Backbone as a ProteinNet text record, in pm:
[ID]
protein_1_A
[PRIMARY]
MKELKGENMSFDERVREIEMQLNDTEDDIVAYIREHRQNIQHLSIQTMAGELYVAPNSIMRLSKKLGYSGFAELKFAVQNESRPQKKTLSRQLMEMLPANIVKTLDVIDEKELAQAADIMRRAHCCIFAGVGDSTYYCELLGKNMRCMDYRVQYYQQIHDMDYAVEHGCKEDALIIISARGENERLVNLARKGREIGMKVISITHMSDNPLAKQADHRLYFWGEHRVVQGYIVTDRTGLMLLVRLLSEAFWNEKNKA
[TERTIARY]
83.6	-0.1	87.3	48.6	124.4	117.2	227.9	232.4	169.5	86.6	22.8	126.9	102.5	201.8	203.5	89.1	89.1	-45.6	-43.5	-165.6	-264	-217.9	-305.1	-383.9	-371.9	-445.4	-594.4	-675.5	-820.5	-866.4	-991.8	-1048.6	-1037.5	-1076.7	-1072.6	-930.3	-836.5	-696.1	-645.8	-685.4	-645.6	-704.9	-830	-895	-822	-787.2	-717.5	-582.1	-517.1	-386.8	-394.6	-506.8	-515.9	-636.5	-695.6	-820	-806	-687.8	-669	-665.2	-654	-646.3	-778	-879.2	-1008.3	-1092.6	-1159.6	-1250.8	-1390.5	-1485.3	-1620.5	-1687.9	-1669.4	-1729.3	-1674.8	-1543.7	-1481.3	-1523.1	-1543.4	-1594.8	-1732.9	-1816	-1950.5	-1944.2	-1850.8	-1835.7	-1789.8	-1694.5	-1645.1	-1758.5	-1838	-1950.3	-2051	-2074.9	-2169.9	-2119.1	-1990.6	-1932.7	-1941.6	-1912.7	-1921.6	-2064.7	-2160.2	-2301.6	-2351.3	-2294.5	-2342	-2240.1	-2145.3	-2038.6	-2089.4	-2204.9	-2255.6	-2305.3	-2347.9	-2396.4	-2326.3	-2202.2	-2129.9	-2105.6	-2099.9	-2074	-2185.5	-2305.5	-2419.1	-2433.8	-2347.1	-2355.8	-2276.5	-2335.7	-2263.1	-2214.6	-2112.6	-2059.3	-2161.9	-2246.9	-2351.2	-2457.3	-2495.3	-2595	-2543.8	-2422.4	-2364.4	-2352.5	-2305.1	-2289.6	-2424.7	-2529	-2661.8	-2718.2	-2698.6	-2752.8	-2676.6	-2550.2	-2469.1	-2463.4	-2521.5	-2517.9	-2374.8	-2290.1	-2151.5	-2122.7	-2013.9	-1974.3	-1907.1	-1929	-1861.8	-1710	-1654	-1508.7	-1461.2	-1548.9	-1510.9	-1488.2	-1570.2	-1556.3	-1430.2	-1404.2	-1283.3	-1157.8	-1160.8	-1043.7	-1017.9	-1126.1	-1108.9	-1053.2	-1104	-1056	-905.4	-857.6	-714.2	-635.5	-698.9	-635.1	-610.9	-700.2	-688.4	-594.4	-542.5	-445.4	-501.9	-631.1	-690.3	-670.2	-678.4	-664.8	-788.4	-899.6	-1024.9	-1137.1	-1260.3	-1374.9	-1401.8	-1376.7	-1400.1	-1313.1	-1185.8	-1097	-1139.2	-1180.9	-1228.6	-1345.5	-1443	-1559.2	-1518	-1430.4	-1385.1	-1316.1	-1231.1	-1156.6	-1249.1	-1340.7	-1433.2	-1524.7	-1570	-1657.3	-1588.3	-1459.8	-1388.4	-1346.8	-1342.3	-1316.9	-1436.1	-1556.8	-1677.3	-1721.7	-1673.9	-1711.3	-1587.7	-1504.1	-1380.3	-1410.3	-1329.5	-1347.3	-1216.4	-1227.5	-1108.8	-1069.9	-1048.1	-1009.9	-899.5	-816	-710.8	-772	-696.9	-742.9	-766.3	-676.3	-690.5	-818.3	-848.3	-969.4	-1093.1	-1094.8	-1209.4	-1227.1	-1115.7	-1123.3	-1177	-1131.1	-1177.2	-1326.1	-1375.4	-1516.8	-1605.5	-1547	-1623	-1640.5	-1560.1	-1566.4	-1676.7	-1735.4	-1833.5	-1770.9	-1852.4	-1801.8	-1730.8	-1783	-1721.1	-1580.2	-1555.9	-1423.2	-1326.8	-1369.9	-1285.2	-1252.7	-1353.6	-1332.6	-1242.4	-1256.7	-1169.2	-1024.7	-1003.7	-868.3	-811.5	-898.3	-853.9	-804.8	-872.5	-841	-738.8	-704.9	-606.6	-468	-406	-269.8	-177.5	-101.7	-16.9	87.4	135.8	234.4	171.4	50.1	-21.1	-53.7	-89.8	-121.8	0.9	116	239.6	278.7	261.2	295.7	203.3	74.4	-20.7	14.6	49	86.7	211.8	306.4	429.7	402.6	314.8	276.8	212.1	122	54.3	153.8	251.3	349.6	440.1	472.7	565.3	496.4	364.6	292	302.1	302.4	299.7	168.3	57.9	-73.4	-156.2	-240.1	-329.2	-471.7	-529.1	-665.9	-755.7	-854.7	-946.4	-1078.4	-1129.8	-1253.4	-1347.7	-1475.1	-1577.4	-1712.9	-1816.6	-1951.4	-2038.6	-2148.1	-2237.9	-2170.3	-2192.8	-2135.6	-1983.7	-1925.1	-1779.1	-1710.6	-1782.3	-1720.5	-1677.9	-1751	-1714.7	-1578.1	-1551.4	-1424.9	-1310.8	-1342.8	-1243.5	-1202.1	-1301	-1272.7	-1192.8	-1227.5	-1155.5	-1010	-985.4	-847.2	-771.5	-839.9	-777.2	-736.7	-825.2	-793.9	-680	-676.9	-569.2	-433.5	-432.7	-307.8	-278.5	-382.3	-363.7	-307.2	-337.4	-284.5	-132.9	-74.7	71.2	125.1	42.8	81.3	104.7	24.4	32.1	-75.8	-46.2	-142.8	-245.6	-370.9	-477.5	-592.6	-671.7	-792.1	-904.5	-1018.8	-1136.7	-1259.5	-1354.6	-1471.6	-1600	-1712.9	-1843.2	-1901.3	-1862.8	-1920.6	-1822.1	-1874.4	-1790	-1723.5	-1791.8	-1728.8	-1607.3	-1608	-1490.7	-1375	-1407.2	-1303.7	-1244.2	-1331.5	-1284.5	-1187.4	-1224.4	-1142.1	-1006.1	-1007.5	-882.4	-787.4	-841.4	-757.4	-707.3	-796	-758.6	-648.2	-646.3	-546.4	-435.8	-429.7	-323.2	-201.2	-105.1	18	56.5	156.3	194.9	256.5	295.5	350	239.9	113.9	1.2	-41.8	-117	-174.7	-326.2	-395.3	-541.5	-592	-665.6	-719.1	-871	-925.6	-1069.3	-1134.2	-1238.7	-1311.1	-1448.9	-1480.3	-1610.1	-1642	-1750.1	-1782.1	-1791.8	-1863.8	-1881.9	-1778.5	-1718.1	-1618.6	-1677.2	-1804.5	-1873	-1921	-1897.9	-1942.4	-1863.3	-1933.9	-1868.1	-1783.8	-1831.2	-1755.4	-1627.8	-1632.3	-1511	-1412.3	-1464.8	-1378.1	-1309.2	-1384.4	-1326.9	-1225.7	-1253.7	-1161.6	-1028.6	-1035.8	-914.1	-835.3	-907.7	-842.3	-773.7	-841.7	-786.5	-661.1	-666.8	-552	-430.4	-452.4	-340.8	-284.8	-371.2	-323.6	-232	-261.6	-178	-45.8	-48	72.1	62.5	-54.6	-74.8	-74.9	-31.4	-49.3	-193.9	-263.6	-405	-422	-486.6	-513.5	-664.8	-712.5	-855.5	-881.5	-994	-1038	-1181.3	-1198.1	-1328.7	-1355.2	-1481.9	-1516.5	-1437.4	-1405.8	-1328.5	-1409	-1383.2	-1452.9	-1375.2	-1407.3	-1346.7	-1426.1	-1386.3	-1466.1	-1387.8	-1458.6	-1394.9	-1296	-1327.9	-1239.7	-1105	-1107.5	-982.3	-893.9	-956.1	-879.5	-805.2	-853.6	-790.4	-682.8	-671.4	-581.4	-442.4	-344	-207.2	-195	-266.6	-264.9	-408	-440.6	-577.6	-584.7	-666.1	-691.5	-836.1	-855.5	-989.3	-1037.7	-1168.6	-1235.4	-1350.4	-1419.8	-1534.4	-1661.1	-1745.1	-1871.2	-1966.6	-2031.8	-2121.4	-2236.7	-2271.6	-2381.5	-2512.3	-2588.2	-2716.4	-2817.4	-2940.4	-3048.3	-3166.8	-3222.2	-3340	-3448.6	-3559.6	-3672.7	-3629.5	-3541	-3499	-3383.5	-3341.6	-3229.8	-3101.8	-2993.1	-2863.4	-2809.2	-2791.2	-2744.8	-2620.4	-2536	-2411.3	-2331.3	-2285.9	-2209.8	-2069.2	-2034.9	-1903.3	-1810.9	-1841.5	-1755.2	-1614.1	-1604.9	-1473.9	-1400	-1473.2	-1412	-1354.3	-1427.7	-1378.9	-1249	-1245	-1124.7	-1007.3	-1032.4	-926.1	-874	-964.7	-924.8	-833.9	-868.7	-786	-648.4	-645	-516.7	-428.4	-491.2	-415	-361.1	-440.7	-395.3	-278.4	-288.1	-178.7	-52.4	-67.6	49.1	111.6	27.9	78.7	154.2	95.7	162.4	294.9	297.9	421.7	527.2	488.9	582.8	636.5	548.2	588.7	688.8	666.3	755.8	892.5	898.8	1027.5	1111.3	1038.9	1108.7	1201.1
-118.6	0	124	222.2	346.2	417.6	463.8	526.1	664.8	695.3	825.7	933.5	1052.3	1158.6	1224.4	1222.9	1288.5	1280.9	1309.3	1300.5	1411.3	1520.6	1634.1	1621.2	1508.1	1488	1475.6	1529.1	1519.1	1378.5	1350.6	1219.1	1192.9	1290.5	1271.2	1254.4	1324.1	1309	1168.5	1118.3	982.2	879.6	901.6	809.5	809.8	929.8	939	867	869.2	803.9	653.1	591.7	445.1	398.9	489.1	454.6	333.6	309.4	194.4	62.8	71.3	-49.1	-80.2	2.7	-18.3	-118.6	-207.1	-300.7	-239.8	-311.9	-258.4	-223.1	-308.4	-282.3	-153.8	-135.9	-16	108.8	96	208	250	151.7	181.1	252.3	210.4	272	416.3	439.4	575.2	664.5	612	689.9	723.3	628.7	649.5	759	755	855.7	994	1002	1131.7	1185.1	1095.2	1136	1183.5	1125.7	1155.8	1234.8	1299.1	1364.8	1476.8	1539.1	1648.3	1603.3	1478.9	1428.8	1299.7	1285.4	1160.9	1135.2	1242.7	1222.5	1145.1	1143.1	1071.5	929.1	890	756.8	655.2	540.7	432	335.6	260.9	164	55.6	25.3	-76.1	-27.1	100.6	158.1	158.4	204.3	208.6	68.9	-25.7	-162.5	-220.8	-191.6	-243.6	-186.6	-57.9	6	-34.1	-70	-109.6	-261.5	-334.4	-481.6	-534	-474.9	-520	-548.5	-614.8	-642.2	-518.2	-490.8	-376.6	-381.5	-502.3	-515.5	-457.4	-458	-401.1	-251.4	-186.3	-42.3	-14.3	-98.6	-82.4	-98.9	-200.5	-224.7	-106.6	-50.4	65.3	184.2	205.6	317.2	308.9	189.4	171	177.2	133	138.9	283.9	372.4	514.4	586.9	514.1	573.3	621.3	594.7	630.2	515.4	547.1	442	354	406.5	332	420.4	369.7	442.5	569.2	565.5	683.2	800.2	773.1	880.9	929.1	836.7	875.6	973	939.1	1026.4	1162.5	1162.7	1288.2	1375.9	1314.1	1389.9	1447.3	1364.3	1409.7	1519.6	1504.4	1605.2	1740.8	1740.7	1866.4	1927.9	1847	1902	1984.9	1935.4	2004	2114.2	2106.9	2208	2256.6	2332.6	2379.3	2464.2	2446	2520.1	2585.6	2697.6	2768.1	2713.3	2582.9	2516.6	2417.7	2390.6	2292.1	2153.4	2063.6	1925.6	1863.8	1892.6	1838.7	1887.5	2016.7	2073.7	2006.3	1984.5	1920.5	1777	1705.9	1568.2	1564.7	1656.7	1661.5	1691	1775.4	1810.8	1695.2	1596.1	1479.7	1380.1	1393.5	1300.3	1340.8	1242.2	1274.6	1364.5	1452.3	1551.5	1487.9	1374.3	1313	1263.5	1216.1	1170.7	1288.8	1397.8	1515.9	1570.3	1578.2	1630.6	1537.6	1406.1	1311.4	1330.3	1347.3	1371.7	1501.1	1598.6	1724.9	1707.6	1621	1612.5	1504.3	1418.5	1313.8	1373.3	1339	1382.1	1265	1280.2	1171.1	1129.6	1227	1194.9	1107.1	1142.8	1063.1	924.6	919.1	791.2	699.6	754.5	675.4	632.1	720.2	686.5	577.5	586.9	484.7	349.4	348.9	224.5	164.7	250.6	203.5	144.7	208.5	156.3	19.3	5.6	-121.8	-230.6	-192.2	-290.5	-337.9	-246.1	-279.5	-344.2	-335.5	-385.3	-537	-583.1	-727.8	-785.8	-711.7	-751.7	-625.2	-620.2	-507.3	-546.7	-469.7	-494.5	-389.1	-433	-340.9	-336.5	-216.1	-200.3	-103.4	-138.2	-52.3	-115.4	-36.9	-89.5	-55	-129.7	-103.9	-128.4	-38.1	-53	-49.5	11.6	23.5	-111.6	-212.7	-344.8	-403	-368.2	-419.5	-366.9	-240	-180.1	-230.3	-261.4	-325	-459.6	-535.6	-666.9	-655	-557.5	-538.3	-502.7	-408	-371.7	-490.2	-566	-683.1	-785.4	-810.1	-905.7	-855.6	-724.5	-668.3	-680.3	-684.9	-709.3	-858.4	-935.7	-1079.6	-1145.4	-1090.8	-1149.6	-1137.6	-1049.8	-1036.6	-1111.1	-1203.1	-1287	-1205.4	-1101.2	-1023.3	-1067.1	-1053.5	-1089.6	-978	-1011.5	-913.1	-975.3	-888	-931.2	-832.5	-883.2	-799	-881.6	-815.2	-884.6	-809.8	-879.5	-819.5	-756.7	-808.9	-764.8	-678.8	-572	-478.1	-543	-638	-700.2	-784.2	-839.1	-912.7	-816.3	-695.6	-594.7	-551.6	-533.9	-499.8	-606.1	-732.1	-843.8	-843.7	-820.8	-822.4	-713.9	-596.1	-486	-513.2	-559.1	-586.2	-691.3	-784.6	-891.1	-866.9	-744.1	-708.9	-658.7	-606.7	-554.7	-424.4	-359.4	-228.2	-234.4	-353.6	-368.6	-380.5	-389.6	-400	-261.2	-258.3	-133.4	-148.4	-43.6	-43.2	55.7	4.6	89.6	92.6	210.7	224.3	305.9	249.6	316.9	357.1	484.4	535.4	659.9	657.4	770	901.3	901.5	1025.3	1040.3	929.6	936	970.7	938.4	976.2	857.3	734.5	617.9	608.1	614.8	622	498.6	380.1	257.9	252.5	303.9	307.1	410.7	522.4	623.9	566	495	431.2	323.8	254.5	151.2	215	329.2	400.5	443.7	494	537.4	419	305.7	185.6	137.9	143.9	103.2	189.9	319.7	410.9	387.2	355.1	326.7	204.9	107	-13.1	19.6	122.3	160.9	133.5	90.3	64.3	194.9	188.3	299.6	293.2	403.9	408.5	496.5	440.5	512.5	526.4	648.7	670.2	700.7	650.5	679.2	730.8	860.2	922.8	1026.5	1073.7	1188.8	1309.2	1401	1519.7	1609.7	1594.8	1675.8	1671.3	1762.1	1764.7	1669.1	1542.5	1440	1376	1317.7	1259.6	1147.3	1063.6	951	1000.2	1095.3	1147.5	1207.2	1267.4	1327.7	1223.2	1099.6	992.5	919	948.7	872.8	935.7	849.9	898.3	951.3	885.7	925.1	929.4	1034.3	1056.4	1059.3	971.1	969.7	1012	1099.3	1152.4	1123.9	1104.7	1101	1198.8	1219.9	1309.4	1226.9	1229	1154.8	1209.9	1319.8	1386.9	1295.5	1304.3	1223.2	1262.3	1159	1185.5	1078.9	1122.1	1030.8	1055.5	947.8	956.1	866.4	927.3	855.2	761.9	814.1	738.1	643.9	627.8	538.7	619.2	568.9	633.5	594.9	694.1	668.8	753.2	769.1	843.5	784.9	869.7	824.8	783.2	658.2	607.4	585	652.5	644.3	690.5	801.5	853	756.9	687.8	589.7	473.9	429.5	320.1	361.8	485.1	535.9	540.5	589.4	598.6	460	364.3	227.3	170.7	198.5	147.7	214	344.7	415.5	370.8	346.1	296.6	157.5	73.4	-61.3	-53.7	34.1	50.3	98.2	193.6	243.9	132.9	48.4	-63	-162.2	-197	-291.9	-235.1	-104.6	-42.4	-42.8	-14	-16.4	-157.8	-255.9	-395.8	-437.1	-395.4	-433.4	-369.2	-252.8	-187	-256.3	-326.8	-388.9	-501.8
0.3	0	0.2	-75.1	-82	51.3	102.1	234.1	230.2	329	335.7	365.9	313.5	325.8	462.9	534.1	663.8	731.8	861.8	940.4	907.8	845.8	818.9	689	622.5	497.3	525.9	435.1	449.2	412.3	441.6	408	258.2	176.8	31.1	-20.1	40.1	-0.6	32.2	146.8	185.2	88.9	51.1	-42.2	-177.1	-225.5	-354.6	-350.3	-234.8	-221.3	-247	-212.4	-221.9	-304.9	-384.4	-453.2	-545.3	-602	-689.3	-611.4	-480.2	-398.1	-325.8	-350.1	-284.7	-361.8	-288.1	-353.9	-360.3	-418.2	-438.6	-305.3	-205.2	-74.4	-14.3	-25.2	29.3	-47.7	-179.4	-257.6	-208.1	-174.2	-124.2	11.4	94.3	226.8	211.6	122.3	96.8	48.2	-45.4	-99.6	9.9	98.3	208.8	302.6	334.1	423.7	359.8	233.3	164.5	164.6	148.1	143.6	280.4	387.8	522.2	604.6	540	614.7	705	674.1	755.7	892.8	902.1	1031.9	1073.2	1027.9	1051.7	1200.7	1282.2	1424.3	1492.3	1429.9	1488.2	1435.9	1343.2	1283.3	1364.8	1388.7	1454.3	1347	1380.9	1285.3	1254.4	1355.2	1334.2	1235.9	1248.6	1156.7	1013.8	996.3	863	801.9	884.5	835.1	794.2	874.3	843.8	714.9	692.3	571.9	445.8	463.1	347.3	328.2	424.7	420.9	417.2	505	516.4	663.3	689.2	826.9	886.5	1015.7	1079.7	1063.7	1059.4	1041.9	909	809	679.1	692.3	773.5	795.5	877.3	976.5	1057.4	971.4	883.7	797.7	705.3	649.8	561.3	639.2	760.2	842.5	862	893.7	915.9	784.2	679.2	547.2	505.8	553.1	521.4	618	714.8	805.8	937.2	964.2	1092.2	1190.9	1320.7	1420.8	1426.6	1380.5	1380.5	1329.9	1337.1	1285.6	1366.1	1496.7	1580.7	1535.9	1505.8	1459.9	1322	1235.5	1102.1	1115.4	1199.9	1218.5	1270.8	1369.3	1429.9	1325.8	1244.6	1143.9	1037.2	986.7	881.7	935.7	1058.8	1120.7	1127.4	1165.3	1181	1048	941.7	809.2	763.3	792.2	746.9	842.1	967.9	1067.9	1140.5	1072.3	1136.4	1258.8	1364.5	1488.3	1528.1	1599.6	1646.7	1783.7	1787.5	1911.3	1880.3	1979.7	1959.2	1947.9	1889.5	1876.7	2014	2108	2242.3	2308.6	2289.3	2348.6	2290.8	2160.6	2096.7	2147.1	2162.6	2212.1	2354	2438.8	2577.1	2584.1	2494.6	2495.4	2451.9	2385.9	2344.7	2459	2564.6	2676.7	2773.7	2844.9	2949.3	3055.1	3115	3210.2	3328.1	3378.8	3495.8	3466.4	3344.5	3307.8	3302.2	3239	3228.3	3366.9	3454.7	3589.3	3670.7	3649.7	3719.2	3675.3	3545.9	3496.1	3554.1	3578	3636.8	3780.3	3856.4	4000.7	4034.1	3938.3	3966.7	3986.7	4095.9	4127.2	4091.9	3986.7	3939.2	4042.6	4119.5	4223.5	4331	4374.7	4474.1	4418.1	4292.1	4228.1	4229.5	4193.2	4191.1	4332.8	4430.6	4569	4623.4	4590	4633.8	4573.6	4446	4379.3	4442.8	4480.6	4542.3	4681	4756.8	4888.4	4874.3	4777.4	4755.1	4715.7	4634.9	4588.7	4701.6	4795.5	4903.4	5023.5	5030.1	5147	5160.8	5284.6	5310	5259.9	5282.3	5234	5215.9	5113.1	5090.4	5129	5218.2	5263.6	5200.1	5123.6	5056.3	5131.9	5152.3	5227.8	5157.5	5157.9	5099.8	5126.8	5119.3	5141.6	5020.5	5004.2	4892.1	4758.9	4662.7	4529.5	4529.8	4631.9	4637	4651.2	4701.2	4717.2	4582.3	4475.1	4342.3	4299.9	4331	4291.6	4380.5	4505.7	4593.3	4536.3	4492.4	4435.8	4307.1	4224.1	4098.5	4122.7	4214.1	4246.2	4304.7	4391.5	4451	4346.5	4250.9	4144.6	4056.3	4032.4	3950.8	4018.8	4151.1	4223.6	4233.4	4257.2	4276.6	4150.5	4033.8	3910.3	3903.1	3988.5	3997.2	4120	4175.6	4289.2	4416.6	4436.3	4559.6	4656.4	4786.2	4889.1	4906.3	4887.3	4902.8	4981.6	5043.8	5112.9	5080.7	5042.1	5024	5058.9	5118.6	5172.5	5137.7	5152.9	5127.7	5254.6	5370.9	5497	5576.3	5635.6	5707.9	5829.3	5894.7	6012.1	5972.2	5850	5800.8	5775.7	5729.6	5708	5841	5939.5	6074.8	6127	6108.6	6157.6	6087.3	5955.2	5879.1	5927.8	5956.3	6002.7	6144.5	6232.4	6370.4	6380.6	6284.8	6286.1	6183.4	6133.4	6040.5	6114.7	6037.8	6097.7	6029.4	6084.7	6033.5	5893.8	5850.6	5715.5	5610.2	5654.3	5561	5513.9	5404.6	5354.1	5352.6	5390.4	5393.7	5289.6	5191	5084.1	5099	5124.2	5149.3	5038.1	4977.3	4869.6	4920.9	4909.4	4952.6	4873	4795.4	4707.8	4784.9	4895.6	4972.1	5083.3	5126.2	5232.3	5367.3	5385.8	5509.1	5592.4	5545.1	5620	5750.6	5862.4	5992.1	6021.2	5982.2	6010.9	5928.6	5805.2	5723.6	5776.8	5826.5	5887.4	6010.5	6092.7	6211.4	6172.3	6062.1	6014.1	5974.2	5906.8	5867.3	5990.4	6090.8	6214.7	6283.2	6284	6347	6272.2	6139.5	6059.3	6087.9	6100.8	6128.6	6268.8	6363.7	6499.6	6501.9	6416.5	6406.4	6338	6253.2	6179.8	6031.2	5986.5	5843.1	5765.2	5638.6	5547.2	5497.6	5509.7	5471	5347.5	5245.6	5120.6	5106.3	5087.8	5065.8	4918.2	4868.1	4731.4	4742.4	4718.7	4737.4	4628.1	4625.5	4543	4593.8	4501.8	4537.2	4630.4	4759.7	4859.6	4990.7	5078.8	5210.9	5298.9	5302.6	5370.8	5486.3	5583.5	5702.9	5672.1	5572.2	5541.1	5489.6	5398.2	5342.6	5452.2	5554.3	5663.8	5746.3	5745.3	5821.4	5740.2	5612.3	5524.7	5516.1	5490.6	5466.1	5323.6	5231.5	5090.8	5040.3	4965.8	4921.8	4769.6	4714.8	4571.2	4548.7	4450.6	4427.2	4284.7	4271.7	4142.1	4148.9	4036.6	4036.7	4020.4	4121.2	4117	4220.2	4186.1	4280.1	4322.7	4449.7	4504.4	4436.6	4396.4	4329.5	4367.7	4391.2	4426.9	4334.1	4276.8	4190.6	4248.2	4288.3	4346.3	4460.5	4543.9	4660.6	4636.5	4511.3	4480.1	4461.1	4519.9	4501.4	4363.5	4277.2	4140	4110.7	4211.3	4193.5	4077.9	3987.1	3871.6	3916.1	3893.6	3932.6	3812.9	3701.7	3583.8	3618.7	3692.9	3732.2	3822.8	3910.1	3999.6	3918.6	3818.5	3734.2	3663.5	3616.7	3550.9	3648.7	3769.7	3869.1	3907.8	3924.5	3957.4	3848.6	3724.5	3613.6	3613.1	3632.9	3633.4	3749.9	3865.3	3980.6	3952.5	3887.4	3851.3	3754.6	3656	3558.7	3628.9	3720.4	3793.8	3877.5	3938.3	4018.7	3929.8	3816	3726.4	3677.7	3645.8	3597.8	3706.6	3830.3	3941.5	3963.1	3950.2	3970.1	3862.9	3739.7	3630.1	3643.8	3714	3734.3	3841	3930.1	4044	3999.1
[MASK]
+++++++++++++++++++++++++++++++++++++++++++++++++++++++++++++++++++++++++++++++++++++++++++++++++++++++++++++++++++++++++++++++++++++++++++++++++++++++++++++++++++++++++++++++++++++++++++++++++++++++++++++++++++++++++++++++++++++++++++++++++++++++++++++++++

């Protein structure tokens, strides 16, 4: 395939570069994109594939053949060709992300993230604590450490967490996840861990909360408390992102060791 001249080429320029190498299916996809370029940002790969009677993989292959990383980048590039904006590429990309993700990226302290990962790596055992929906993220973090043969403990019941801390040692690390950071038993658990000499890491929404005050290291995400018809529906998208970044930092620290 002829090598593309640069990343700044337009969609039509990219097509012209390789038009002799396109098959009939790819010609149809190109024609469809040109016809719908004004509203391409609203098109899904499934919709396009269904209307053209092709497999979604055919669209992905063409996107990469044209030098894009995938269909999402193709759509973004074509959209900005037809609707030029006086904004940087980075700014436009950030505006496409959900608000909670952008706000979480704003509040993440990379130094604290690296220090937390280092504490977890050096600990004799990592004890994860959380209640309600937070227990799922405790389990996820625990599994992400356990896959590297590290000793971890996570439980569904708060009394089991209490027992683990009471029978732990100062070489252990206590990681507590709480969206609001206001659960009294988790705050007391953090206090108990510090009294034993454990390093305590809190993971909470960005706020001045009791749990964070008891922690040695504080990691924050953005997830404002929200209730709909009596149900707690706090968005934990930012928490999921933070858990992944902390896991990546832990794996990177482990690989350096």
